[in-house]
C-alpha positions as CSV (number, residue, x, y, z in Angstrom):
1,M,0.0,0.0,0.0
2,R,1.3,3.4,-0.9
3,D,1.1,6.5,1.3
4,F,-0.6,9.0,-0.9
5,R,-0.6,11.5,2.0
6,A,3.2,11.8,1.7
7,I,2.9,13.3,-1.8
8,D,3.8,17.0,-1.5
9,L,2.1,19.3,-4.0
10,S,2.9,22.6,-2.1
11,P,5.4,23.8,-4.6
12,L,2.8,23.6,-7.3
13,E,0.2,25.4,-5.1
14,R,2.5,28.5,-5.0
15,L,2.6,28.8,-8.8
16,S,-1.0,29.5,-9.6
17,R,-4.5,29.3,-8.3
18,N,-5.6,27.3,-11.3
19,I,-3.5,24.1,-11.7
20,T,-4.9,20.8,-12.7
21,I,-2.9,17.6,-12.5
22,R,-4.1,15.1,-15.1
23,L,-3.0,11.6,-14.2
24,L,-3.5,9.3,-17.1
25,Y,-3.3,5.5,-17.5
26,T,-3.9,4.8,-13.8
27,N,-6.0,2.0,-12.2
28,P,-9.2,2.9,-10.3
29,V,-7.8,2.3,-6.8
30,D,-4.8,4.6,-7.3
31,G,-6.9,7.2,-9.1
32,R,-9.3,7.4,-6.2
33,S,-6.4,7.7,-3.8
34,W,-4.9,10.5,-5.7
35,Q,-8.2,12.3,-5.7
36,T,-9.1,11.8,-2.0
37,E,-5.8,11.3,-0.1
38,V,-3.2,13.6,-1.6
39,P,-3.1,16.8,0.6
40,R,-3.8,20.0,-1.3
41,R,-5.8,23.2,-1.1
42,R,-6.0,24.7,-4.6
43,I,-4.8,22.0,-7.0
44,K,-7.3,20.0,-8.9
45,I,-6.5,16.3,-9.7
46,W,-8.2,14.5,-12.5
47,T,-7.5,10.8,-13.2
48,Q,-8.4,8.6,-16.2
49,D,-8.2,4.8,-16.0
50,S,-5.9,3.0,-18.3
51,D,-8.6,1.0,-20.0
52,V,-10.3,4.3,-21.2
53,M,-6.9,5.8,-22.3
54,E,-6.1,2.7,-24.4
55,T,-9.1,3.5,-26.7
56,W,-7.5,6.6,-28.2
57,N,-5.4,4.5,-30.4
58,D,-8.4,2.7,-31.9
59,P,-8.3,2.7,-35.7
60,D,-11.9,4.1,-35.7
61,I,-10.8,7.1,-33.5
62,Y,-7.2,7.9,-34.5
63,L,-6.6,7.7,-38.3
64,E,-2.9,7.3,-38.9
65,D,-3.1,8.5,-42.5
66,R,-4.5,11.9,-41.6
67,S,-3.0,15.1,-40.2
68,L,-3.9,16.3,-36.7
69,Q,-6.2,19.0,-38.2
70,Q,-8.2,16.2,-39.9
71,Q,-8.6,14.0,-36.8
72,E,-12.2,15.1,-35.9
73,R,-13.1,11.9,-34.1
74,W,-9.8,11.9,-32.1
75,I,-10.2,15.6,-31.1
76,E,-13.8,14.9,-30.0
77,W,-12.7,11.8,-28.0
78,T,-9.9,13.9,-26.4
79,A,-12.4,16.6,-25.4
80,E,-14.8,14.0,-23.9
81,N,-12.1,11.9,-22.1
82,V,-9.1,14.1,-21.4
83,N,-9.9,17.8,-21.6
84,Y,-12.6,18.8,-19.3
85,N,-12.8,21.0,-16.2
86,V,-12.7,19.6,-12.7
87,R,-13.5,21.3,-9.4
88,A,-10.9,22.2,-6.9
89,R,-11.3,20.1,-3.7
90,R,-9.4,20.7,-0.5
91,V,-7.8,17.7,1.0
92,D,-5.9,18.2,4.2
């Protein structure tokens, strides 16, 4: 068992009032621990499970023969699964 309370995010909290840590490719237990046990006041933590993240490379979502500007499905998938706002939650 890892001690998530030992993770120190205080240097990041001094940088800005609006920082989000996006932890990708995690498992549900570790993701929940990051969200509920890591001490913080202003930092937002958002996690995404590894099984969801593996789908970005699906041939129906990411088309290797197209430029990034032509990747409409991949951009939509990213907006739905990676880029969204989370609320700050104080954990002491």
